C-alpha positions in Angstrom: -5.4 -15.0 -17.4 -4.9 -18.8 -17.7 -3.2 -20.7 -14.9 -1.9 -24.3 -14.8 -2.8 -27.2 -12.7 -0.2 -26.4 -10.1 -1.7 -22.9 -9.6 -5.2 -24.3 -9.4 -4.2 -26.8 -6.7 -2.6 -24.0 -4.7 -5.6 -21.7 -5.2 -7.9 -24.5 -3.9 -6.1 -24.1 -0.5 -7.4 -20.5 -0.2 -10.9 -19.3 0.6 -11.2 -16.3 -1.7 -13.8 -14.5 0.4 -12.0 -15.0 3.7 -9.6 -12.6 5.5 -6.9 -14.6 7.2 -4.9 -13.9 10.4 -1.2 -13.0 9.9 0.0 -16.5 11.0 -2.7 -18.3 8.9 -1.9 -16.2 5.8 1.8 -17.0 6.1 1.1 -20.7 6.5 -1.2 -20.7 3.5 1.4 -18.8 1.4 4.1 -21.3 2.4 1.8 -24.2 1.6 0.8 -22.8 -1.8 4.4 -22.1 -2.9 5.1 -25.3 -4.9 7.3 -24.0 -7.7 10.7 -25.5 -8.0 12.6 -22.6 -6.6 12.7 -20.4 -3.4 9.8 -18.1 -4.2 9.7 -14.5 -3.0 7.1 -13.4 -0.4 5.1 -10.6 -2.0 2.7 -8.0 -0.6 0.1 -5.8 -2.2 -1.5 -2.9 -0.3 -4.6 -1.1 -1.6 -4.7 2.5 -0.4 -7.7 4.8 -0.1 -6.2 7.6 -2.2 -6.9 9.2 -5.5 -3.8 8.0 -7.5 -3.9 10.8 -10.0 -3.5 13.3 -7.2 -1.6 11.5 -4.4 1.5 9.4 -4.5 2.7 7.5 -1.4 6.3 6.5 -1.4 9.0 5.6 1.0 11.4 2.9 2.2 11.4 0.1 4.8 14.4 -1.7 6.2 13.1 -5.3 6.7 14.3 -6.7 10.0 15.3 -10.0 8.4 16.2 -8.7 5.0 14.8 -9.7 1.6 16.8 -12.9 1.1 18.2 -11.5 -2.0 21.8 -10.3 -2.7 21.5 -6.6 -3.7 24.0 -5.2 -6.2 24.4 -1.5 -5.5 25.8 1.2 -7.8 26.9 4.4 -6.1 27.5 7.7 -7.8 30.0 9.4 -5.5 33.4 11.1 -5.5 36.1 12.1 -3.0 35.4 11.1 0.6 31.9 10.0 -0.3 33.4 7.5 -2.8 35.6 6.0 -0.1 32.6 5.9 2.2 30.5 4.1 -0.4 33.3 1.5 -1.1 33.7 0.8 2.6 30.0 0.4 3.1 29.9 -2.4 0.5 28.7 -0.7 -2.8 29.4 -3.1 -5.7 30.2 -0.3 -8.1 31.3 3.3 -7.3 32.1 6.1 -9.7 30.8 8.9 -11.8 30.9 9.8 -15.5 32.6 6.4 -16.2 29.6 4.5 -14.8 27.1 6.8 -16.5 28.8 6.1 -19.9 28.5 2.3 -19.3 24.8 2.7 -18.5 24.2 4.8 -21.6 25.9 1.9 -23.6 23.4 -0.6 -22.2 25.0 -1.9 -19.0 22.5 -2.6 -16.2 24.0 -5.3 -14.0 22.9 -3.7 -10.7 19.7 -3.7 -8.5 19.9 -0.3 -6.7 21.3 3.1 -7.5 22.3 5.7 -4.8 24.0 9.0 -5.3 25.3 12.0 -3.3 23.5 15.3 -4.2 26.5 16.7 -6.0 26.4 13.8 -8.5 22.8 14.4 -9.6 23.9 16.4 -12.7 25.6 13.2 -13.9 22.7 10.9 -12.8 20.0 13.2 -14.2 21.2 12.4 -17.7 20.2 8.8 -17.1 16.6 9.5 -16.2 15.1 7.9 -19.4 17.1 4.7 -18.8 16.9 4.4 -15.0 13.4 5.9 -14.4 11.3 3.3 -16.3 13.2 0.5 -14.5 12.5 2.0 -11.0 16.3 2.6 -10.6 16.4 6.4 -10.5 17.7 7.6 -7.1 15.5 10.1 -5.3 15.7 12.3 -2.2 12.1 11.1 -1.4 13.3 7.5 -0.9 16.6 8.4 0.7 18.7 7.2 -2.2 20.0 10.7 -2.9 21.9 11.5 0.3 25.0 12.9 1.8 25.0 10.0 4.2 25.6 7.5 1.4 27.4 4.9 3.6 24.4 4.5 5.9 22.0 4.1 3.0 24.2 1.5 1.3 24.4 -0.5 4.6 20.6 -0.4 4.9 20.1 -1.5 1.3 22.5 -4.4 1.9 20.6 -5.3 5.1 17.2 -5.4 3.3 15.9 -1.9 2.7 13.1 -1.9 0.1 11.6 1.1 -1.7 7.8 1.4 -2.3 5.6 3.6 -4.3 1.9 3.5 -5.3 1.1 2.6 -8.8 -1.5 4.3 -11.0 -4.2 2.3 -9.2 -3.2 3.4 -5.7 -1.6 0.0 -4.9 1.8 -0.6 -3.4 3.5 -3.8 -4.6 6.7 -5.0 -2.8 8.4 -8.0 -1.2 9.0 -9.0 2.4 11.4 -11.9 2.2 11.6 -15.4 0.9 9.1 -18.2 1.4 11.9 -20.3 2.9 12.2 -17.8 5.9 10.7 -19.1 9.1 7.2 -17.9 10.0 8.3 -15.5 12.7 10.8 -13.7 10.4 8.1 -13.4 7.7 5.7 -12.1 10.3 8.1 -9.4 11.6 9.0 -8.3 8.1 5.4 -8.1 7.1 4.4 -6.0 10.1 7.5 -3.7 9.6 6.5 -3.1 6.0 2.9 -2.2 6.8 4.2 0.0 9.6 6.3 1.9 7.1 3.3 2.4 4.8 1.3 3.7 7.8 4.1 6.2 8.6 3.9 7.6 5.1 0.2 8.4 5.3 -0.3 11.8 3.5 -1.8 14.7 5.3 -4.3 15.2 2.5 -5.8 13.1 -0.3 -7.0 10.1 1.8 -10.6 9.0 1.0 -12.0 7.1 4.0 -9.8 4.3 5.3 -6.1 4.8 4.4 -5.3 1.1 4.1 -8.2 -0.7 2.5 -6.8 -4.1 1.7 -3.6 -6.1 2.2 -2.9 -9.4 0.4 0.2 -11.6 0.3 1.4 -14.3 -2.1 4.4 -16.3 -3.2 5.9 -15.4 -6.6 3.8 -18.1 -8.4 1.0 -18.5 -5.8 -2.5 -17.1 -5.3 -3.3 -13.9 -3.3 -4.2 -14.3 0.3 -6.2 -11.5 2.0 -5.3 -10.5 5.5 -7.5 -9.6 8.4 -7.0 -5.8 8.5 -8.0 -5.4 12.1 -5.3 -7.7 13.5 -2.7 -6.6 11.0 -3.1 -2.8 11.6 -3.1 -3.3 15.3 0.1 -5.3 15.1 1.7 -2.6 12.9 0.5 0.2 15.2 2.1 -1.6 18.2 5.3 -2.1 16.3 5.6 1.7 16.0 
């Protein structure tokens, strides 16, 4: 993959074979974020699992949010509909919203649903699934407590799931956040991944590597010893 001069200059700031402390890594990420917009702070976690047999998935409510306004669509009716509206969902409904989605409307970032609405939502699997928008009990987005989940999503709850290579890709804020906020978000996210360690299917070390980057910047590997200790203490 070819990169431009800006990326090359940013990459020159990073020692590729070095594992950085949390604070150093965040400083390097900030220094290498030179695009003309507020880049997202991204994280990649390589897990010691066999991806074809084991999936690790869950959610994390980042203490300082993601820095992004999240548009939430809620499938709910009756009292749950009122609860979703009061919690701040941007769109609330049932068959009416399903019909709009089937017609191509996708102006939302997260979808939540009460269990009784899944017959309606299930018809949208081929549209929502490939886009990572399909609600699921495993990530808490199919729930009877829809108001709480919507509030958490608005505050900065992120979902995560291993890809086919056993890697989790997610975000933990914006590069413009101060260093302490990024540190706390990063540690909270790693803690959430630790909490989702499967009982079976781990080969050797569970978390093998963690790297962070800005949207357009190079990857920066973190010192696992320090990071995992901080995440354990956060629990």
